[in-house]
C-alpha positions as CSV (number, residue, x, y, z in Angstrom):
1,M,68.8,122.3,-37.8
2,E,69.9,125.1,-39.5
3,T,72.3,127.2,-36.6
4,A,70.5,130.3,-36.6
5,A,67.2,128.1,-35.6
6,A,69.0,126.2,-33.5
7,V,70.5,129.3,-31.1
8,E,66.7,130.6,-31.4
9,L,65.4,126.9,-30.0
10,T,68.1,127.1,-27.1
11,D,66.8,130.3,-26.3
12,T,63.0,129.5,-26.1
13,T,63.8,126.4,-24.2
14,T,66.4,128.1,-21.9
15,R,64.0,131.1,-20.7
16,R,61.3,128.3,-20.2
17,I,64.2,126.2,-17.8
18,A,64.7,129.7,-15.8
19,H,60.8,130.3,-15.4
20,R,60.9,126.5,-13.9
21,A,63.5,127.2,-11.9
22,A,62.3,130.7,-10.3
23,T,58.5,129.4,-10.4
24,A,58.3,125.1,-10.0
25,D,59.0,122.9,-7.0
26,M,62.5,122.3,-7.5
27,T,62.6,119.3,-5.3
28,A,60.2,117.3,-7.0
29,P,62.1,114.4,-8.2
30,A,63.7,114.1,-11.7
31,V,62.1,111.0,-13.0
32,G,64.3,108.3,-14.6
33,L,67.6,110.0,-12.8
34,G,68.4,108.4,-9.5
35,R,68.4,110.6,-6.7
36,W,68.4,113.8,-9.0
37,R,65.5,116.5,-8.5
38,V,64.7,119.4,-10.8
39,Q,67.3,121.4,-8.7
40,D,69.8,118.9,-9.6
41,V,69.2,118.9,-12.9
42,V,69.0,123.1,-13.2
43,A,72.4,122.7,-11.5
44,H,74.1,120.3,-14.1
45,L,72.5,122.3,-16.8
46,G,73.9,125.9,-15.9
47,G,77.4,124.1,-15.6
48,V,77.2,122.5,-18.9
49,H,76.3,126.3,-20.6
50,E,79.1,127.9,-18.4
51,W,81.7,125.0,-19.8
52,A,80.4,125.8,-23.1
53,T,80.2,129.4,-23.2
54,R,84.2,129.1,-22.2
55,V,84.9,126.8,-24.8
56,V,83.5,129.0,-27.5
57,R,84.6,132.3,-26.5
58,T,88.4,130.5,-26.0
59,G,88.3,128.5,-29.1
60,T,89.7,125.7,-27.0
61,M,89.0,123.0,-24.3
62,D,91.8,123.7,-22.3
63,G,90.9,124.5,-18.4
64,P,88.4,122.7,-16.1
65,G,85.1,121.1,-17.8
66,F,81.7,121.5,-16.2
67,R,81.0,122.0,-12.8
68,K,77.5,120.8,-11.5
69,S,76.2,124.2,-9.1
70,K,76.0,124.0,-5.5
71,L,73.7,126.8,-5.5
72,R,69.6,126.0,-4.6
73,G,66.4,128.2,-4.2
74,P,66.2,131.5,-5.9
75,E,70.0,131.6,-5.7
76,L,70.1,128.7,-8.5
77,A,67.4,129.9,-10.5
78,D,68.9,133.4,-10.5
79,W,71.8,131.7,-11.6
80,Y,71.3,129.7,-14.2
81,G,68.9,132.7,-15.6
82,R,72.4,134.3,-16.1
83,V,74.5,131.8,-17.3
84,A,71.6,130.4,-20.0
85,A,71.6,134.3,-21.2
86,E,75.5,134.5,-21.6
87,L,75.5,131.1,-23.6
88,V,72.8,132.3,-26.2
89,D,74.7,135.6,-26.0
90,T,77.9,133.7,-27.0
91,L,76.7,131.5,-29.5
92,R,74.6,134.1,-31.2
93,D,77.6,135.8,-31.8
94,A,79.7,132.9,-32.9
95,D,80.8,131.9,-36.5
96,P,79.6,128.6,-36.9
97,S,82.2,127.7,-39.4
98,E,84.9,129.3,-36.6
99,P,87.4,126.9,-35.6
100,C,86.9,125.2,-32.3
101,D,87.7,122.0,-30.3
102,N,85.2,119.7,-29.1
103,F,85.1,116.7,-26.9
104,N,84.5,114.2,-30.0
105,P,86.7,112.3,-32.7
106,G,85.6,113.2,-36.2
107,S,83.2,115.8,-35.6
108,A,84.2,119.2,-37.0
109,S,86.1,121.3,-35.0
110,T,83.9,124.1,-35.2
111,N,81.4,126.3,-33.5
112,T,78.4,124.4,-35.1
113,F,79.4,121.9,-32.7
114,W,79.1,123.3,-29.7
115,I,75.7,125.4,-30.8
116,R,74.2,121.9,-31.7
117,R,75.4,120.1,-28.4
118,Q,74.1,122.8,-26.2
119,L,70.3,123.0,-27.9
120,H,70.0,119.2,-27.6
121,E,71.3,119.3,-24.1
122,S,69.0,121.9,-23.1
123,L,66.3,120.3,-25.0
124,I,66.3,116.7,-23.2
125,H,66.9,118.4,-19.7
126,A,64.0,120.5,-20.3
127,Y,61.9,117.5,-20.5
128,D,63.3,116.1,-17.0
129,I,62.6,119.7,-16.1
130,D,58.6,119.4,-17.6
131,R,58.3,115.3,-16.6
132,A,58.8,116.0,-13.0
133,V,56.5,119.1,-12.9
134,G,53.8,117.8,-14.9
135,D,53.7,119.8,-17.9
136,V,55.5,118.4,-21.1
137,V,56.5,120.6,-23.8
138,A,56.5,118.9,-27.2
139,I,60.4,118.8,-29.0
140,P,60.0,120.1,-32.5
141,I,60.1,117.3,-35.1
142,E,62.9,118.6,-36.8
143,A,65.0,119.8,-33.6
144,A,63.9,116.2,-32.2
145,A,65.3,114.5,-35.7
146,D,68.1,116.5,-35.2
147,G,68.5,115.3,-32.0
148,I,68.3,111.6,-33.2
149,D,71.5,112.2,-35.5
150,E,73.2,114.0,-33.3
151,Y,72.8,111.4,-30.4
152,L,74.2,109.0,-32.3
153,D,77.2,110.6,-34.2
154,V,78.0,111.9,-30.6
155,F,77.2,109.1,-28.0
156,V,77.1,105.8,-30.3
157,R,79.7,106.4,-33.1
158,T,82.7,107.0,-31.3
159,R,81.9,105.3,-27.8
160,G,82.9,101.9,-26.5
161,K,80.9,99.6,-24.1
162,Q,77.6,99.7,-26.6
163,T,75.8,96.4,-27.3
164,L,74.1,95.3,-30.4
165,S,73.8,91.9,-31.4
166,A,72.6,92.5,-35.0
167,P,72.1,95.3,-38.0
168,L,69.3,97.5,-36.9
169,G,67.3,100.2,-38.4
170,L,65.9,103.5,-36.6
171,R,63.5,105.3,-38.1
172,I,60.6,108.6,-37.3
173,T,57.2,108.0,-38.8
174,D,56.3,112.0,-38.9
175,G,59.2,112.6,-40.6
176,D,61.4,111.1,-43.7
177,R,64.7,110.3,-41.5
178,R,66.4,106.7,-41.3
179,W,69.2,105.2,-39.8
180,A,71.1,101.9,-39.8
181,L,73.3,101.0,-36.8
182,A,75.7,97.9,-37.0
183,P,78.2,96.0,-34.4
184,A,81.5,97.3,-35.5
185,A,84.9,95.1,-36.3
186,K,85.9,96.7,-32.5
187,P,84.2,94.6,-29.6
188,G,82.0,97.2,-28.1
189,R,81.3,99.5,-30.6
190,I,78.5,100.2,-33.3
191,D,78.7,101.6,-37.0
192,V,76.2,104.5,-38.2
193,D,74.8,104.4,-41.5
194,P,77.6,101.5,-42.8
195,I,77.2,100.8,-46.3
196,G,75.3,97.5,-47.0
197,A,74.4,96.6,-43.8
198,E,70.7,95.2,-43.9
199,P,68.6,95.7,-40.6
200,V,66.8,92.6,-38.9
201,A,65.2,94.9,-36.9
202,T,63.7,98.1,-37.1
203,I,62.3,100.6,-34.1
204,A,60.0,103.1,-35.7
205,G,58.1,106.2,-33.7
206,P,57.6,109.6,-33.6
207,A,60.2,111.7,-33.5
208,M,60.5,112.8,-30.2
209,E,59.3,109.4,-28.5
210,L,62.4,107.3,-30.2
211,S,64.7,110.2,-29.4
212,L,63.9,110.1,-25.6
213,V,64.3,106.6,-25.7
214,L,67.8,106.9,-26.9
215,W,68.2,109.1,-24.1
216,S,67.0,106.5,-21.9
217,R,64.0,108.4,-20.3
218,L,61.7,106.4,-22.1
219,T,62.0,102.4,-22.8
220,V,60.4,101.5,-25.7
221,A,57.1,100.3,-24.5
222,E,56.5,103.3,-22.5
223,A,56.9,105.3,-25.8
224,Q,54.9,102.9,-27.8
225,L,57.2,102.4,-30.3
226,E,56.8,99.7,-33.2
227,V,59.1,97.2,-33.8
228,V,59.4,95.1,-36.9
229,G,61.7,92.1,-36.9
230,D,63.5,90.8,-34.4
231,P,62.7,92.2,-31.2
232,A,65.9,90.4,-29.4
233,V,68.1,92.5,-31.7
234,A,66.2,96.4,-30.6
235,S,65.8,95.1,-27.3
236,S,70.1,94.3,-27.3
237,F,70.6,98.2,-28.3
238,R,68.4,99.8,-25.9
239,E,66.3,97.5,-23.1
C-alpha cells in the first residue's frame, strides 16, 4: 500500500478501536487470545502505539520497549484515544524514507517499516475487538494482501522455530497476489519466495481470511480456505 493510504487506514481503524473501548463491554473475551479480554487488547495495542511513536520520533530503538497499560474502564479508553491520535499525527508528519531503526533484519531501516507495521498491528487487533463484540468490519482487500506480505517478511522470513515440511504456495482469490514458501537450509527457518521452489500444496482464499489464518485467528477450516495438493504440507505450516 502507499504510505499515505496506510496512515489514513490506521487512523480510521484506531478511531474505531477507541470508540469500541469507550462503548463496548471491555470484559468480553477476546476469542483465541487465551485469558485476554477486550481491555487487554486495548491496553496492549496502546502500549505498542506509544512505543512506535517514540521510535519514529527519535529514529532509534534505544530505550524501553512497549508496555501494556494497567489502566481500566473509562481511563483506559481515554488513554488509548490519546496515544492512537499521537501515533497517527506522528506517522502523518514522518518522511517515509527517513532512516529509522526497526527490529527486523533485512527490512529497510526507514519510517516506512513503522507505518506499515502499525497499520497491520491495528487491523489485526481491531478484528480481535470486533469479533469479541460481535460486529466484524471487513479488512480491505489491498490492506489484507499487504498484511500477508508484511507478515511473511517480518514474522516468518527472519524467525526461527518455524515448521514446514515441503514447499507451499499461498494465493488470494480476490486479487492476483501469490507467495511461495519453502523450508530453509537452516532448521526452523522458512524461505519466502525462493527461486525455483515448486509448491507441493497451495492454500488459497480471500485476502482477509488468509491473513487471519496466518495470524492464527482462524484455522484453515474455519476460514473455509481451499487446499490444493498435499494437505499434510499445509497442515505442517499452519495447523
